[in-house]
C-alpha positions as a Markdown table, in Angstrom:
| # | Residue | x | y | z |
|---|---|---|---|---|
| 1 | Met | -6.8 | 36.1 | 59.1 |
| 2 | Ser | -5.2 | 32.8 | 58.0 |
| 3 | Ala | -8.4 | 31.8 | 56.1 |
| 4 | Thr | -8.1 | 35.0 | 54.0 |
| 5 | Thr | -4.4 | 34.9 | 53.4 |
| 6 | Ala | -4.2 | 31.3 | 52.2 |
| 7 | Pro | -5.9 | 31.9 | 48.8 |
| 8 | Arg | -3.6 | 35.0 | 48.4 |
| 9 | Ser | -0.5 | 32.9 | 48.9 |
| 10 | Ser | -1.6 | 30.4 | 46.4 |
| 11 | Ile | -2.1 | 33.0 | 43.6 |
| 12 | Pro | 1.7 | 33.3 | 42.7 |
| 13 | Gly | 1.9 | 29.5 | 42.5 |
| 14 | Arg | -1.1 | 29.3 | 40.3 |
| 15 | Ala | 0.2 | 32.0 | 38.0 |
| 16 | Lys | 3.5 | 30.1 | 37.8 |
| 17 | Asp | 1.8 | 26.9 | 36.8 |
| 18 | Gln | -0.3 | 28.7 | 34.1 |
| 19 | Ser | 2.9 | 30.3 | 32.7 |
| 20 | Ala | 4.6 | 26.9 | 32.6 |
| 21 | Ser | 1.6 | 25.4 | 30.9 |
| 22 | Ala | 1.5 | 28.2 | 28.4 |
| 23 | Ala | 5.2 | 27.8 | 27.6 |
| 24 | Leu | 4.8 | 24.0 | 27.2 |
| 25 | Gly | 1.8 | 24.6 | 24.8 |
| 26 | Arg | 3.8 | 27.0 | 22.7 |
| 27 | Arg | 6.8 | 24.6 | 22.6 |
| 28 | Arg | 4.5 | 21.8 | 21.5 |
| 29 | Ala | 2.9 | 24.0 | 18.9 |
| 30 | Arg | 6.3 | 25.0 | 17.5 |
| 31 | Thr | 7.4 | 21.3 | 17.4 |
| 32 | Asp | 4.1 | 20.3 | 15.7 |
| 33 | Gly | 4.6 | 23.1 | 13.2 |
| 34 | Ile | 8.2 | 22.0 | 12.4 |
| 35 | Ile | 7.2 | 18.4 | 11.9 |
| 36 | Arg | 4.2 | 19.3 | 9.8 |
| 37 | Ala | 6.4 | 21.5 | 7.6 |
| 38 | Leu | 9.0 | 18.8 | 7.2 |
| 39 | Cys | 6.3 | 16.2 | 6.3 |
| 40 | Thr | 4.8 | 18.7 | 3.8 |
| 41 | Ile | 8.1 | 19.4 | 2.2 |
| 42 | Ala | 8.9 | 15.6 | 1.9 |
| 43 | Thr | 5.5 | 15.0 | 0.4 |
| 44 | Val | 6.0 | 17.8 | -2.2 |
| 45 | Leu | 9.4 | 16.5 | -3.1 |
| 46 | Gly | 8.1 | 13.0 | -3.5 |
| 47 | Leu | 5.3 | 14.2 | -5.7 |
| 48 | Leu | 7.7 | 16.4 | -7.8 |
| 49 | Phe | 10.0 | 13.4 | -8.5 |
| 50 | Leu | 7.0 | 11.2 | -9.4 |
| 51 | Val | 5.4 | 13.9 | -11.6 |
| 52 | Ser | 8.8 | 14.6 | -13.3 |
| 53 | Ile | 9.3 | 10.8 | -14.1 |
| 54 | Leu | 5.8 | 10.5 | -15.5 |
| 55 | Ala | 6.1 | 13.7 | -17.5 |
| 56 | Thr | 9.4 | 12.6 | -19.0 |
| 57 | Leu | 7.9 | 9.2 | -19.9 |
| 58 | Leu | 4.9 | 10.9 | -21.5 |
| 59 | Val | 6.9 | 13.5 | -23.4 |
| 60 | Lys | 9.5 | 11.0 | -24.8 |
| 61 | Gly | 7.4 | 7.9 | -24.9 |
| 62 | Ala | 4.2 | 9.2 | -26.4 |
| 63 | Ser | 6.0 | 10.5 | -29.5 |
| 64 | Gly | 6.7 | 6.9 | -30.5 |
| 65 | Ile | 3.2 | 5.5 | -29.9 |
| 66 | Ser | 1.7 | 4.2 | -33.1 |
| 67 | Leu | -0.2 | 1.2 | -34.3 |
| 68 | Asn | 3.0 | -0.2 | -35.7 |
| 69 | Val | 4.4 | -0.5 | -32.2 |
| 70 | Phe | 1.7 | -3.0 | -31.3 |
| 71 | Thr | 1.5 | -4.9 | -34.6 |
| 72 | Asp | 5.1 | -5.2 | -35.8 |
| 73 | Val | 8.0 | -7.1 | -34.3 |
| 74 | Thr | 11.4 | -5.7 | -33.5 |
| 75 | Arg | 13.5 | -5.0 | -36.6 |
| 76 | Pro | 17.0 | -3.7 | -37.4 |
| 77 | Pro | 17.7 | 0.0 | -37.0 |
| 78 | Gly | 15.9 | 2.2 | -39.5 |
| 79 | Ser | 13.3 | -0.5 | -40.4 |
| 80 | His | 10.5 | 1.1 | -38.4 |
| 81 | Gly | 10.0 | -2.0 | -36.3 |
| 82 | Gly | 7.6 | -2.4 | -33.3 |
| 83 | Leu | 7.4 | -4.0 | -29.9 |
| 84 | Leu | 5.0 | -6.8 | -30.5 |
| 85 | Asn | 7.2 | -9.7 | -29.5 |
| 86 | Pro | 8.6 | -8.0 | -26.4 |
| 87 | Ile | 5.1 | -7.1 | -25.3 |
| 88 | Ile | 3.7 | -10.6 | -25.8 |
| 89 | Gly | 6.9 | -12.1 | -24.2 |
| 90 | Ser | 6.5 | -9.9 | -21.1 |
| 91 | Leu | 2.8 | -10.7 | -20.8 |
| 92 | Ile | 3.4 | -14.5 | -21.0 |
| 93 | Gln | 6.3 | -14.5 | -18.5 |
| 94 | Val | 4.7 | -12.2 | -16.0 |
| 95 | Ala | 1.4 | -14.0 | -16.1 |
| 96 | Leu | 2.9 | -17.4 | -15.7 |
| 97 | Ala | 5.2 | -16.2 | -12.9 |
| 98 | Thr | 2.2 | -14.7 | -11.1 |
| 99 | Leu | 0.2 | -17.9 | -11.5 |
| 100 | Leu | 3.1 | -19.9 | -10.2 |
| 101 | Gly | 4.2 | -17.7 | -7.4 |
| 102 | Thr | 0.9 | -16.4 | -6.0 |
| 103 | Pro | -0.5 | -19.8 | -4.7 |
| 104 | Ile | 2.8 | -20.6 | -3.1 |
| 105 | Gly | 3.1 | -17.2 | -1.4 |
| 106 | Leu | -0.6 | -17.3 | -0.3 |
| 107 | Leu | -0.2 | -20.7 | 1.3 |
| 108 | Val | 3.1 | -19.8 | 3.0 |
| 109 | Gly | 1.7 | -16.5 | 4.3 |
| 110 | Thr | -1.4 | -18.4 | 5.6 |
| 111 | Tyr | 0.8 | -20.9 | 7.4 |
| 112 | Leu | 2.8 | -18.2 | 9.0 |
| 113 | Ala | -0.2 | -16.3 | 10.2 |
| 114 | Glu | -2.6 | -19.1 | 11.2 |
| 115 | Tyr | -0.5 | -22.2 | 12.0 |
| 116 | Ala | 3.2 | -21.4 | 12.7 |
| 117 | Gly | 2.7 | -19.2 | 15.7 |
| 118 | Asn | 6.0 | -18.5 | 17.4 |
| 119 | Gly | 7.5 | -21.9 | 16.6 |
| 120 | Arg | 11.1 | -22.3 | 15.5 |
| 121 | Phe | 10.2 | -23.6 | 12.0 |
| 122 | Gly | 7.8 | -20.6 | 11.4 |
| 123 | Gln | 10.6 | -18.2 | 12.5 |
| 124 | Val | 13.0 | -19.8 | 10.1 |
| 125 | Val | 10.5 | -19.6 | 7.2 |
| 126 | Arg | 9.7 | -16.0 | 8.0 |
| 127 | Phe | 13.4 | -15.1 | 8.1 |
| 128 | Val | 14.1 | -16.8 | 4.8 |
| 129 | Ser | 11.1 | -15.0 | 3.3 |
| 130 | Asp | 12.4 | -11.7 | 4.5 |
| 131 | Val | 15.9 | -12.4 | 3.2 |
| 132 | Leu | 14.4 | -13.3 | -0.2 |
| 133 | Leu | 12.3 | -10.2 | -0.2 |
| 134 | Ser | 15.3 | -8.0 | 0.2 |
| 135 | Ala | 17.7 | -10.0 | -2.0 |
| 136 | Pro | 19.0 | -8.3 | -5.2 |
| 137 | Ser | 17.1 | -9.6 | -8.2 |
| 138 | Ile | 20.4 | -10.2 | -10.0 |
| 139 | Leu | 21.3 | -12.9 | -7.4 |
| 140 | Ile | 18.0 | -14.6 | -8.1 |
| 141 | Gly | 18.8 | -14.5 | -11.8 |
| 142 | Leu | 22.2 | -16.1 | -11.2 |
| 143 | Phe | 20.6 | -18.8 | -9.0 |
| 144 | Val | 18.1 | -19.7 | -11.7 |
| 145 | Tyr | 20.9 | -19.6 | -14.3 |
| 146 | Gln | 22.8 | -22.2 | -12.3 |
| 147 | Leu | 19.6 | -24.2 | -11.7 |
| 148 | Leu | 17.8 | -24.2 | -15.1 |
| 149 | Val | 20.0 | -22.6 | -17.8 |
| 150 | Leu | 23.4 | -24.4 | -17.4 |
| 151 | Pro | 22.0 | -27.9 | -16.8 |
| 152 | Phe | 19.6 | -27.7 | -19.8 |
| 153 | Gly | 22.1 | -26.1 | -22.1 |
| 154 | Gly | 20.5 | -22.8 | -23.0 |
| 155 | Phe | 18.4 | -19.8 | -22.1 |
| 156 | Ser | 14.6 | -20.3 | -22.1 |
| 157 | Gly | 11.4 | -18.6 | -21.3 |
| 158 | Trp | 10.7 | -21.1 | -18.5 |
| 159 | Ala | 13.9 | -20.0 | -16.7 |
| 160 | Gly | 12.6 | -16.4 | -16.8 |
| 161 | Val | 9.2 | -17.5 | -15.5 |
| 162 | Val | 10.8 | -19.3 | -12.5 |
| 163 | Ala | 13.1 | -16.3 | -11.7 |
| 164 | Leu | 10.2 | -13.9 | -11.7 |
| 165 | Ala | 8.0 | -16.3 | -9.7 |
| 166 | Ile | 10.8 | -16.4 | -7.0 |
| 167 | Ile | 10.5 | -12.6 | -6.8 |
| 168 | Val | 6.7 | -12.8 | -6.5 |
| 169 | Ile | 6.6 | -15.3 | -3.7 |
| 170 | Pro | 8.1 | -13.3 | -0.8 |
| 171 | Val | 6.0 | -10.2 | -1.7 |
| 172 | Val | 2.8 | -12.3 | -1.5 |
| 173 | Val | 4.0 | -14.0 | 1.7 |
| 174 | Arg | 4.5 | -10.8 | 3.5 |
| 175 | Thr | 1.3 | -9.1 | 2.5 |
| 176 | Thr | -0.8 | -12.2 | 3.1 |
| 177 | Glu | 0.6 | -12.7 | 6.6 |
| 178 | Asp | 0.2 | -9.1 | 7.5 |
| 179 | Met | -3.4 | -8.9 | 6.2 |
| 180 | Leu | -4.4 | -12.1 | 8.1 |
| 181 | Arg | -2.9 | -10.9 | 11.3 |
| 182 | Leu | -5.1 | -7.8 | 11.1 |
| 183 | Ile | -8.2 | -9.9 | 11.4 |
| 184 | Pro | -9.4 | -9.9 | 15.0 |
| 185 | Asn | -9.2 | -13.2 | 16.9 |
| 186 | Thr | -12.8 | -12.8 | 18.1 |
| 187 | Leu | -13.9 | -13.5 | 14.5 |
| 188 | Arg | -11.8 | -16.7 | 14.4 |
| 189 | Glu | -13.2 | -17.8 | 17.8 |
| 190 | Ala | -16.8 | -17.2 | 16.7 |
| 191 | Val | -16.3 | -19.4 | 13.6 |
| 192 | Ile | -14.6 | -22.2 | 15.6 |
| 193 | Gly | -17.3 | -21.9 | 18.3 |
| 194 | Leu | -19.9 | -22.7 | 15.6 |
| 195 | Gly | -18.1 | -26.0 | 15.0 |
| 196 | Ala | -16.4 | -25.2 | 11.7 |
| 197 | Pro | -13.0 | -26.8 | 11.2 |
| 198 | Lys | -10.0 | -24.5 | 11.1 |
| 199 | Trp | -9.4 | -24.9 | 7.3 |
| 200 | Lys | -12.9 | -23.7 | 6.7 |
| 201 | Met | -12.4 | -20.8 | 9.0 |
| 202 | Val | -9.2 | -19.8 | 7.1 |
| 203 | Val | -10.7 | -20.3 | 3.6 |
| 204 | Leu | -14.2 | -19.0 | 4.0 |
| 205 | Val | -13.7 | -16.3 | 6.6 |
| 206 | Cys | -10.1 | -15.1 | 6.9 |
| 207 | Trp | -9.3 | -15.1 | 3.2 |
| 208 | Arg | -12.5 | -13.3 | 2.4 |
| 209 | Ala | -11.9 | -10.7 | 5.1 |
| 210 | Ala | -8.3 | -10.1 | 3.8 |
| 211 | Ile | -9.0 | -10.4 | 0.1 |
| 212 | Ser | -8.4 | -6.8 | -0.7 |
| 213 | Gly | -5.0 | -6.7 | 1.0 |
| 214 | Ile | -4.0 | -10.0 | -0.6 |
| 215 | Ile | -4.9 | -8.7 | -4.1 |
| 216 | Thr | -3.0 | -5.5 | -3.4 |
| 217 | Gly | 0.1 | -7.7 | -2.5 |
| 218 | Val | -0.3 | -9.6 | -5.8 |
| 219 | Leu | -0.6 | -6.4 | -7.7 |
| 220 | Leu | 2.5 | -5.1 | -6.0 |
| 221 | Ala | 4.4 | -8.3 | -7.0 |
| 222 | Val | 3.2 | -7.9 | -10.6 |
| 223 | Ala | 4.3 | -4.3 | -10.6 |
| 224 | Arg | 7.8 | -5.3 | -9.4 |
| 225 | Val | 8.4 | -8.2 | -11.8 |
| 226 | Ala | 7.0 | -6.3 | -14.8 |
| 227 | Gly | 10.0 | -4.1 | -14.9 |
| 228 | Glu | 12.7 | -6.5 | -13.8 |
| 229 | Thr | 15.7 | -6.7 | -16.2 |
| 230 | Ala | 18.6 | -8.4 | -14.3 |
| 231 | Pro | 16.9 | -11.8 | -13.7 |
| 232 | Leu | 15.9 | -12.1 | -17.4 |
| 233 | Leu | 19.4 | -11.3 | -18.6 |
| 234 | Phe | 20.5 | -14.6 | -17.1 |
| 235 | Thr | 17.4 | -16.7 | -17.9 |
| 236 | Ser | 15.3 | -15.8 | -20.9 |
| 237 | Leu | 18.0 | -13.5 | -22.4 |
| 238 | Gly | 15.8 | -12.0 | -25.0 |
| 239 | Asn | 15.0 | -12.7 | -28.7 |
| 240 | Leu | 14.8 | -10.2 | -31.5 |
| 241 | Asn | 12.6 | -12.6 | -33.5 |
| 242 | Trp | 9.0 | -13.6 | -33.0 |
| 243 | Ser | 8.8 | -16.6 | -30.6 |
| 244 | Val | 6.3 | -17.8 | -28.0 |
| 245 | Asn | 8.1 | -21.0 | -27.3 |
| 246 | Leu | 9.0 | -21.1 | -23.7 |
| 247 | Ser | 11.7 | -23.6 | -24.3 |
| 248 | Gln | 13.7 | -21.1 | -26.3 |
| 249 | Pro | 15.0 | -17.6 | -25.5 |
| 250 | Met | 12.1 | -15.2 | -25.2 |
| 251 | Ser | 11.8 | -11.5 | -25.7 |
| 252 | Ser | 10.6 | -9.1 | -23.0 |
| 253 | Leu | 10.0 | -5.4 | -22.7 |
| 254 | Pro | 12.6 | -4.8 | -19.9 |
| 255 | Ile | 15.4 | -6.5 | -21.9 |
| 256 | Thr | 14.4 | -4.7 | -25.1 |
| 257 | Ile | 14.3 | -1.3 | -23.3 |
| 258 | Tyr | 17.8 | -2.1 | -21.8 |
| 259 | Ser | 19.2 | -3.0 | -25.2 |
| 260 | Tyr | 17.6 | -0.2 | -27.1 |
| 261 | Ala | 18.2 | 2.6 | -24.6 |
| 262 | Gly | 22.0 | 2.3 | -24.9 |
| 263 | Ser | 22.0 | 2.0 | -28.7 |
| 264 | Pro | 23.2 | 4.9 | -30.9 |
| 265 | Tyr | 20.1 | 4.7 | -33.1 |
| 266 | Glu | 17.4 | 7.3 | -32.6 |
| 267 | Asp | 14.5 | 5.0 | -33.6 |
| 268 | Trp | 15.6 | 2.4 | -31.1 |
| 269 | Ile | 15.9 | 5.0 | -28.3 |
| 270 | Thr | 12.4 | 6.2 | -29.1 |
| 271 | Leu | 11.1 | 2.6 | -28.9 |
| 272 | Ala | 12.9 | 2.2 | -25.5 |
| 273 | Trp | 11.0 | 5.2 | -24.1 |
| 274 | Thr | 7.8 | 3.9 | -25.7 |
| 275 | Gly | 8.3 | 0.5 | -24.0 |
| 276 | Ala | 8.9 | 2.2 | -20.7 |
| 277 | Leu | 5.7 | 4.2 | -21.1 |
| 278 | Ile | 3.8 | 1.0 | -22.0 |
| 279 | Ile | 5.0 | -0.8 | -18.8 |
| 280 | Thr | 4.1 | 2.2 | -16.6 |
| 281 | Leu | 0.6 | 2.6 | -18.1 |
| 282 | Gly | 0.0 | -1.2 | -18.0 |
| 283 | Val | 0.8 | -1.4 | -14.3 |
| 284 | Leu | -1.2 | 1.7 | -13.6 |
| 285 | Gly | -4.2 | 0.4 | -15.5 |
| 286 | Leu | -4.0 | -2.9 | -13.7 |
| 287 | Asn | -4.1 | -1.2 | -10.3 |
| 288 | Ile | -7.0 | 1.0 | -11.3 |
| 289 | Leu | -8.9 | -2.0 | -12.6 |
| 290 | Ala | -8.3 | -4.0 | -9.5 |
| 291 | Arg | -9.4 | -1.2 | -7.2 |
| 292 | Ala | -12.6 | -0.7 | -9.3 |
| 293 | Val | -13.4 | -4.4 | -9.1 |
| 294 | Leu | -12.8 | -4.5 | -5.3 |
| 295 | Arg | -15.0 | -1.4 | -4.8 |
| 296 | Ala | -17.8 | -2.9 | -6.8 |
| 297 | Arg | -17.5 | -6.1 | -4.8 |
| 298 | Arg | -17.9 | -4.2 | -1.6 |
């Protein structure tokens, strides 16, 4: 009798467990649906803002695109000037800042990932780099103003290059350190086990394995400094005349956009929108080119 009644007595408990499991499944499904909907809404909102910005740039900037923009220098209002000197000035300053800041950031990031460990000096360097990464760019401009502009008696392109390079360094440091830390230690141990010195392991193995992430960090730094205005206001200042002398004030697209966008002249406002479109398309094209090169390399 007891052998036949035991299974019957367990049926209510089993049904209760199944009901609780079903309720838990429904609750998890509702939570998953809510989170999925929130993520979808946030993604759509982000894309809408991005598309609206790009559409505004295309509508207002494309109307000013002409050959004259790339072949003529800035001129007084109504003279149908171009943006040749700001474009060349931005290219020079951004390129030199990248060439100056990238090796420093690469070496510092490598030190933090491969040599510093959890030492006190490494923690201090990492903390300073993080502070510099989040520091407002106008403070960097003021620092370089006190360092290079006041002592030398004037604004210069070199001061702008140094200010932009200081912005490049922490971005490259962070991405380099993060990419190198993603490399498994077994790969390092295998190289060291073959008798290679540590510097060869870093240069020939770790850097090669992390090259795509490092290049992405450099491109991110270029994209950031290409549109910086505040540091250049205190360093290179801007120049309405043609000049590629880095010892003198040098023109740049962000400064020209800042000056022209607030002017009461329609042709200058149109040139400001055109300059913003040129910066955006330049950064986009640089990213596409780098990704194509990396894909071909793989």
